[in-house]
Structure formats: structure tokens, C-alpha cells
VODRENRO-375801 format. One line per 3 residues: number of its first residue (from 1); their letters; for each residue x, y, z of N, C-alpha, C, O, CB. Coordinates in Angstrom, 2 decimals, m for minus. Glycine has a CB too. Example, Ala and Ser with C-alpha at 12.3 -4.5 7.8 and 13.67 -1.06 7.14 Angstrom:
residues 2
1	as	13.19 m5.69 7.80 12.30 m4.50 7.80 13.20 m3.30 7.80 14.24 m3.32 8.46 11.31 m4.47 9.05 | 12.85 m2.25 7.08 13.67 m1.06 7.14 12.90 0.03 7.87 13.41 1.14 8.04 14.08 m0.60 5.72;
//
This chain:
residues 117
1	mdi	0.82 m0.89 0.23 0.17 0.04 m0.11 0.87 1.20 m0.01 1.81 1.26 0.79 m0.87 0.04 0.45 | 0.55 2.15 m0.71 1.02 3.71 m0.97 1.24 4.01 0.88 0.42 3.61 1.71 m0.55 4.98 m2.01 | 2.34 4.70 1.18 2.36 5.05 2.90 1.53 6.10 2.97 1.00 6.27 4.06 3.85 5.50 3.66;
4	gkl	1.22 7.00 1.95 0.46 8.10 2.12 m1.10 7.62 2.38 m1.85 8.07 3.25 0.67 9.02 0.86 | m1.38 6.67 1.47 m2.73 6.04 1.84 m2.67 5.46 3.23 m3.57 5.71 4.02 m3.15 4.88 0.83 | m1.70 4.75 3.54 m1.69 4.22 4.82 m1.87 4.93 5.88 m2.63 4.58 6.79 m0.73 3.67 5.02;
7	ink	m1.16 6.06 5.90 m1.29 7.04 6.90 m2.84 7.64 7.09 m3.48 7.89 8.11 m0.28 8.15 6.54 | m3.15 7.76 5.73 m4.84 8.39 5.88 m5.72 7.40 6.75 m6.31 7.62 7.81 m5.72 8.50 4.20 | m5.65 6.21 5.97 m6.39 4.83 6.32 m6.25 4.76 7.83 m7.27 4.60 8.50 m5.68 3.40 5.57;
10	rrt	m5.08 4.86 8.40 m5.15 4.57 9.90 m5.73 5.75 10.72 m6.39 5.61 11.75 m3.72 4.24 10.45 | m5.37 7.01 10.10 m5.82 8.07 10.71 m7.28 8.15 11.05 m7.83 8.28 12.15 m5.46 9.05 9.98 | m7.84 8.03 9.63 m9.31 7.95 9.67 m9.88 6.93 10.33 m10.94 7.21 10.91 m9.82 7.91 8.49;
13	elk	m9.38 5.56 10.43 m9.96 4.39 11.24 m9.71 4.72 12.75 m10.19 3.96 13.58 m9.24 2.91 10.83 | m8.89 5.96 13.22 m8.77 5.92 14.58 m9.40 7.29 14.81 m9.10 7.90 15.83 m7.27 5.68 15.15 | m10.24 7.81 13.96 m10.79 8.97 13.97 m10.15 10.17 14.65 m10.54 10.79 15.64 m11.90 8.77 14.42;
16	ltl	m8.96 10.36 13.80 m8.24 11.42 14.05 m8.17 12.32 13.21 m8.22 12.01 12.01 m7.22 11.17 14.31 | m8.06 13.50 13.56 m7.96 14.64 12.61 m6.48 14.83 12.09 m5.53 14.30 12.66 m8.46 15.98 13.31 | m6.35 15.61 10.98 m4.94 16.25 10.47 m4.40 16.89 11.50 m3.18 16.75 11.57 m5.00 17.28 9.31;
19	edv	m5.01 17.70 12.52 m4.69 18.53 13.69 m4.10 17.66 14.77 m3.03 17.83 15.36 m5.95 19.27 14.23 | m5.12 16.51 14.96 m4.63 15.80 16.11 m3.28 15.15 15.78 m2.30 15.28 16.50 m5.66 14.73 16.57 | m3.29 14.44 14.62 m1.68 13.88 14.48 m0.87 14.82 14.42 0.24 14.59 14.91 m1.30 13.06 13.29;
22	gna	m1.08 16.10 13.85 0.13 17.13 13.66 0.49 17.35 14.98 1.70 17.29 15.21 m0.21 18.56 12.91 | m0.26 17.58 15.90 m0.21 17.99 17.34 0.65 16.92 18.23 1.55 17.22 19.02 m1.75 18.12 17.91 | 0.18 15.62 17.93 1.01 14.47 18.54 2.41 14.19 17.97 3.20 13.49 18.61 0.25 13.19 18.40;
25	vgv	2.68 14.64 16.97 4.16 14.16 15.98 4.76 15.69 16.24 5.98 15.75 16.37 3.85 13.61 13.80 | 4.11 16.78 16.30 4.83 17.74 16.35 5.21 18.78 15.04 6.20 19.50 14.93 5.81 17.17 16.87 | 4.17 18.62 14.16 4.24 19.12 12.92 2.97 19.95 12.69 2.23 20.10 13.66 4.44 18.03 11.92;
28	sks	2.63 20.51 11.48 1.57 21.25 11.27 0.50 20.13 10.78 0.97 19.00 10.61 1.90 22.44 10.26 | m0.62 20.27 10.59 m1.58 19.62 9.74 m1.28 19.67 8.37 m1.32 18.67 7.65 m2.84 20.14 9.91 | m1.01 20.71 8.03 m0.56 20.74 6.48 0.45 19.84 6.00 0.51 19.34 4.87 m0.04 22.03 6.11;
31	tvk	1.33 19.66 7.06 2.51 18.83 7.07 1.94 17.05 6.86 2.45 16.16 6.18 3.39 19.18 8.70 | 0.93 17.04 7.57 0.35 15.55 7.79 m0.42 15.40 6.50 m0.49 14.22 6.16 m0.69 15.32 9.24 | m0.97 16.18 5.77 m1.94 16.13 4.61 m0.78 16.20 3.42 m1.11 15.73 2.33 m3.19 17.53 4.59;
34	kwe	0.45 16.69 3.53 1.36 16.47 2.63 1.93 14.94 2.50 2.05 14.28 1.47 2.36 17.40 2.93 | 2.23 14.57 3.80 2.45 13.17 3.78 1.14 12.06 3.38 1.29 10.94 2.89 2.96 12.90 5.19 | 0.20 12.54 3.63 m0.83 11.43 3.00 m1.09 11.77 1.64 m1.68 10.91 1.00 m2.27 11.33 3.75;
37	dgf	m0.71 13.12 0.89 m0.89 13.14 m0.43 0.35 12.79 m1.23 0.38 12.86 m2.46 m1.39 14.39 m0.76 | 1.46 12.38 m0.41 2.74 11.74 m0.97 3.49 13.03 m1.45 4.37 12.91 m2.31 2.46 10.56 m2.27 | 3.23 14.04 m1.03 4.29 15.44 m1.18 5.57 15.27 m0.64 6.59 15.42 m1.31 3.77 16.79 m0.42;
40	isn	5.57 14.91 0.74 6.66 14.85 1.31 6.80 13.20 1.65 5.88 12.57 2.17 6.66 15.87 2.50 | 8.06 12.60 1.30 8.29 11.18 1.23 9.39 10.97 2.30 9.49 9.90 2.91 8.73 10.66 m0.28 | 10.17 11.97 2.52 11.50 11.58 3.06 11.12 12.17 4.66 11.58 13.25 5.05 13.01 12.39 2.13;
43	mkr	10.43 11.50 5.32 10.23 11.84 7.06 11.46 11.68 7.61 12.32 10.90 7.22 9.18 10.82 7.98 | 11.56 12.64 8.78 12.74 12.31 9.52 12.19 11.11 10.62 11.06 10.75 10.96 13.41 13.77 10.29 | 13.52 10.70 10.97 13.16 9.34 11.67 12.41 9.41 13.15 11.71 8.57 13.72 14.56 8.53 11.87;
46	dki	12.88 10.90 13.61 11.95 11.17 15.03 10.41 11.10 14.51 9.54 10.55 15.19 12.27 12.92 15.83 | 10.18 11.63 13.40 8.69 11.92 12.97 8.03 10.75 12.76 6.85 10.56 13.03 8.53 12.74 11.71 | 9.03 9.71 12.12 8.22 8.34 11.70 8.07 7.47 13.28 7.09 6.74 13.47 9.32 7.25 10.32;
49	ael	8.98 7.62 14.16 8.53 7.16 15.28 7.32 7.52 16.19 6.59 6.79 16.85 9.41 7.25 15.85 | 7.32 9.03 16.00 6.03 9.60 16.56 4.62 9.23 16.01 3.58 8.94 16.59 6.13 11.01 16.43 | 4.97 9.35 14.54 3.61 8.94 13.75 3.45 7.59 13.76 2.25 7.37 13.61 3.54 9.36 12.27;
52	akv	4.02 6.65 13.85 3.85 5.29 14.33 3.15 4.96 15.46 2.25 4.12 15.47 4.93 4.77 14.51 | 3.61 5.72 16.64 2.92 5.64 17.81 1.49 6.21 17.78 0.57 5.54 18.27 3.70 6.27 18.79 | 1.27 7.29 17.28 m0.03 7.94 17.15 m1.05 6.87 16.16 m2.18 6.50 16.48 0.23 9.57 16.41;
55	lkl	m0.56 6.60 15.31 m1.35 5.72 14.32 m1.25 4.07 14.88 m1.91 3.20 14.31 m0.61 5.90 12.65 | m0.51 3.82 15.85 m0.58 2.37 16.51 m0.01 1.59 15.33 m0.51 0.49 15.10 m2.21 1.79 17.02 | 0.86 2.00 14.65 1.73 1.10 13.68 2.96 0.67 14.10 3.60 1.20 15.01 2.02 1.71 12.47;
58	npv	3.34 m0.39 13.38 4.86 m0.64 13.58 5.65 0.63 12.77 5.18 1.04 11.71 5.33 m2.28 12.91 | 6.57 1.05 13.21 7.32 2.06 12.28 7.94 1.45 10.89 8.35 2.20 10.00 8.55 2.69 13.13 | 7.96 0.21 10.79 8.42 m0.20 9.58 7.23 0.12 8.67 7.61 0.42 7.54 8.88 m1.69 9.58;
61	sli	5.90 0.15 8.83 4.92 0.22 8.16 5.14 1.69 7.38 4.67 1.83 6.25 3.70 0.00 9.04 | 5.74 2.60 7.90 5.76 3.83 7.34 7.01 4.07 6.55 7.35 5.16 6.11 5.59 4.81 8.35 | 7.71 2.88 6.40 9.01 2.85 5.32 8.58 2.14 4.20 8.83 2.43 3.03 10.40 2.09 5.85;
64	tge	7.79 1.02 4.67 7.55 m0.16 3.61 6.32 m0.01 2.96 6.11 m0.49 1.85 7.54 m1.59 4.22 | 5.34 0.75 3.73 3.83 0.70 3.10 3.10 m0.44 3.49 1.89 m0.48 3.32 3.80 0.66 1.54 | 3.80 m1.49 4.08 3.22 m2.68 4.61 2.34 m2.53 5.85 3.00 m2.21 6.84 4.28 m3.58 4.92;
67	eii	1.31 m2.65 6.02 0.48 m2.35 7.31 0.96 m3.41 8.30 0.94 m4.63 8.10 m1.23 m2.46 7.08 | 1.34 m2.84 9.26 1.95 m3.78 10.43 1.12 m3.03 11.58 1.54 m1.93 11.94 3.88 m3.74 10.66 | 0.07 m3.52 12.12 m0.50 m2.96 13.44 m0.02 m3.59 14.61 0.07 m4.80 14.81 m1.94 m3.06 13.49;
70	ekf	0.36 m2.41 15.57 0.87 m2.89 16.82 m0.45 m3.08 17.55 m1.26 m2.18 17.79 1.94 m1.89 17.56 | m0.57 m4.60 17.94 m1.67 m5.05 18.65 m1.38 m5.05 20.28 m2.24 m4.98 21.16 m2.02 m6.46 18.09 | m0.23 m5.15 20.41 0.03 m5.19 21.91 0.62 m3.84 22.66 1.49 m3.22 22.06 1.06 m6.33 22.14;
73	pak	0.22 m3.39 23.86 0.92 m2.28 24.20 2.04 m2.63 24.59 2.38 m3.77 24.91 0.39 m1.53 25.05 | 2.87 m1.38 24.60 4.50 m1.55 25.05 4.36 m2.26 26.65 3.38 m2.14 27.38 5.48 0.30 25.13 | 5.38 m2.87 26.90 5.57 m3.31 28.16 6.12 m2.22 29.18 7.08 m1.52 28.86 6.45 m4.45 28.07;
76	kis	5.45 m2.08 30.49 6.08 m1.22 31.29 7.27 m1.60 31.79 7.25 m2.69 32.36 5.37 m0.90 32.22 | 8.49 m0.93 31.74 9.59 m0.99 32.27 9.74 m0.63 33.34 9.49 0.54 33.62 10.27 m0.58 31.76 | 10.23 m1.56 34.36 10.61 m1.10 35.76 12.04 m0.42 35.94 13.02 m0.50 35.20 10.57 m2.33 36.68;
79	ddd	11.90 0.28 37.13 13.16 0.89 37.42 14.28 m0.07 37.53 15.40 0.33 37.21 13.07 1.64 38.63 | 14.11 m1.36 37.98 15.28 m2.24 37.92 15.74 m2.63 36.52 16.89 m2.96 36.25 15.00 m3.47 38.67 | 14.72 m2.57 35.63 15.15 m2.83 34.15 16.07 m1.80 33.54 16.99 m2.02 32.74 13.91 m2.89 33.24;
82	ikf	15.69 m0.59 34.05 16.18 0.60 33.52 17.66 0.75 34.22 18.57 1.14 33.50 15.13 1.85 33.82 | 17.89 0.50 35.44 18.85 0.57 36.20 19.86 m0.66 35.61 21.06 m0.37 35.55 18.33 0.50 37.68 | 19.47 m1.95 35.20 19.95 m2.99 34.69 20.75 m2.35 33.35 21.95 m2.51 33.16 18.78 m4.06 34.45;
85	alf	19.91 m1.66 32.53 20.29 m1.13 31.07 21.32 m0.11 31.36 22.34 m0.25 30.69 18.99 m0.44 30.18 | 21.30 0.98 32.29 21.99 2.04 32.24 23.31 1.54 32.87 24.36 1.93 32.36 21.31 3.19 32.89 | 23.34 0.70 33.93 24.60 0.48 35.01 25.07 m0.93 34.51 25.88 m1.40 35.31 24.10 0.45 36.86;
88	ngs	24.83 m1.73 33.45 25.11 m2.82 33.19 24.98 m3.68 34.57 25.92 m4.18 35.18 26.35 m2.77 32.53 | 23.81 m3.73 34.89 23.30 m4.39 36.15 22.69 m3.63 37.46 23.52 m2.87 37.95 24.41 m5.12 36.63 | 21.61 m3.65 38.04 21.48 m3.07 39.25 22.36 m3.27 40.53 22.39 m2.35 41.36 20.35 m3.35 39.52;
91	egv	22.91 m4.17 40.70 23.62 m4.37 41.98 24.62 m3.33 42.23 25.54 m3.16 41.43 24.29 m5.69 42.03 | 24.48 m2.65 43.25 25.35 m1.54 43.76 24.74 m0.22 43.26 25.37 0.82 43.48 26.90 m1.70 43.26 | 23.44 m0.16 42.54 23.16 1.23 42.22 22.38 1.67 43.33 21.51 0.93 43.80 22.45 1.46 40.88;
94	tde	22.64 2.91 43.83 21.43 3.39 44.79 20.53 4.25 44.00 20.62 4.72 42.86 21.91 4.24 46.11 | 19.63 4.32 44.95 18.59 5.48 44.60 19.11 6.82 44.08 18.70 7.33 43.04 17.79 5.84 45.85 | 20.12 7.39 44.94 20.71 8.60 44.57 21.34 8.66 43.01 21.29 9.61 42.22 21.78 8.84 45.63;
97	myd	21.89 7.47 42.84 22.66 7.20 41.45 21.49 7.37 40.55 21.49 8.36 39.81 23.43 5.60 41.26 | 20.41 6.45 40.52 19.51 6.64 39.72 18.42 7.77 39.76 17.61 7.82 38.83 19.06 5.60 39.72 | 18.36 8.73 40.87 17.70 9.91 40.69 18.60 10.64 39.98 18.11 11.13 38.96 17.25 10.54 41.86;
100	evk	19.59 10.85 40.15 20.72 11.86 39.20 20.66 11.33 37.73 20.75 12.28 36.95 22.54 11.72 39.78 | 20.56 10.17 37.12 20.45 9.75 35.93 19.11 10.44 35.53 19.05 11.17 34.55 20.54 8.24 35.83 | 18.04 10.19 36.32 16.45 10.62 35.83 16.66 12.33 35.57 16.22 12.94 34.59 15.00 10.25 37.33;
103	qfa	17.33 12.84 36.55 17.37 14.48 36.65 18.02 14.83 35.22 17.51 15.65 34.45 18.43 15.16 38.10 | 19.20 14.12 34.95 20.07 14.39 34.00 19.18 14.28 32.53 19.24 15.13 31.63 21.34 13.38 34.16 | 18.39 13.09 32.49 17.34 12.97 31.18 16.44 13.85 31.29 15.98 14.20 30.21 16.56 11.66 30.97;
106	emv	15.89 14.48 32.41 14.91 15.47 32.30 15.45 16.79 31.56 14.82 17.46 30.74 14.40 15.78 33.69 | 16.88 17.04 32.08 17.41 18.43 31.68 17.54 18.33 30.08 17.19 19.29 29.39 18.95 18.81 32.46 | 18.09 17.08 29.45 18.31 16.75 28.09 17.07 17.20 27.41 17.04 18.02 26.49 18.63 15.24 27.88;
109	kmr	15.81 16.46 28.04 14.62 16.58 27.40 14.21 18.13 27.34 13.69 18.60 26.32 13.59 15.69 28.12 | 14.41 18.73 28.23 13.72 20.12 28.49 14.58 20.88 27.34 13.95 21.58 26.56 13.91 20.82 30.26 | 16.05 20.78 27.19 16.91 21.31 26.46 16.51 21.14 24.97 16.67 22.08 24.19 18.15 20.78 26.81;
112	eql	16.00 19.95 24.57 15.69 19.55 23.43 14.29 20.26 22.91 13.96 20.38 21.73 15.69 18.12 23.52 | 13.74 20.58 23.77 12.04 21.11 23.86 12.37 22.67 23.62 11.62 23.23 22.82 11.05 20.78 25.69 | 13.41 23.46 24.20 13.78 24.53 24.02 14.32 24.63 22.69 13.86 25.57 22.05 14.51 24.85 24.95;
115	kkr	15.28 23.83 22.00 15.66 24.19 20.65 14.60 24.17 19.76 14.76 24.85 18.75 16.65 23.38 20.15 | 13.39 23.47 19.89 12.32 23.47 18.98 11.73 24.71 19.10 11.12 25.04 18.08 11.38 22.41 19.19 | 11.72 25.39 19.87 10.99 26.97 19.99 11.46 27.86 19.11 11.02 29.01 19.10 11.19 27.72 21.34;
//
């Protein structure tokens, strides 16, 4: 299926407006319309990921045009899972260490949001 048609199909199935999708992805509704109409075919990776979440599709669908619907909600990741991933194991990781990493992540997130303004 054409990627633009797929975007339109999923958006209408989910009863989302162009504006709903645009706001969720961080683009204008005219950009979403251009995606649907095929006028913009080279989406940035971060937009593909966000659009896939909104449309409840596997991101690969937005590259190949093959509809792959995400049927299972994402698994909730525990603090222990995150500690293990960040510190190559959770043994010896204090709450203070973990809180510092979370604060740093929030700072980076805020910095990126400010860049978009």
C-alpha cells in the first residue's frame, strides 16, 4: 500500500483529525496532509517514530507501506530494568545514582524542547 494512503487510512480508522496527528507528532496539519498526499516522502526518523505511535503502527509500516498494526501495548519497564540497562546491572546502584540519571535525562529533554522553539 502507498505510505500516504496508509497514513490516511489509519488516521481515519482511529478517528483522528489532521490537527490531532500533527499536534501529537510535532508538525503542522498541512505537513500531515502532505504526507498523506505523497508530497513529502522523506520523513525524519523521529517523526516516523512519533507518527507510528499515534497511528498504532509498527514504524516499519511507514517505510515499507506494509500495514503492521501494533496489537500489544508496550511493556511497562520497571526501574530495575532501567538500572540494569544503564549501569550494566542493578547491583550497587543506589537510589541517589538513579535519581541523578533521571534528573539528567529530564534536563536533556527540556533542552531539546527549548531547541524546537
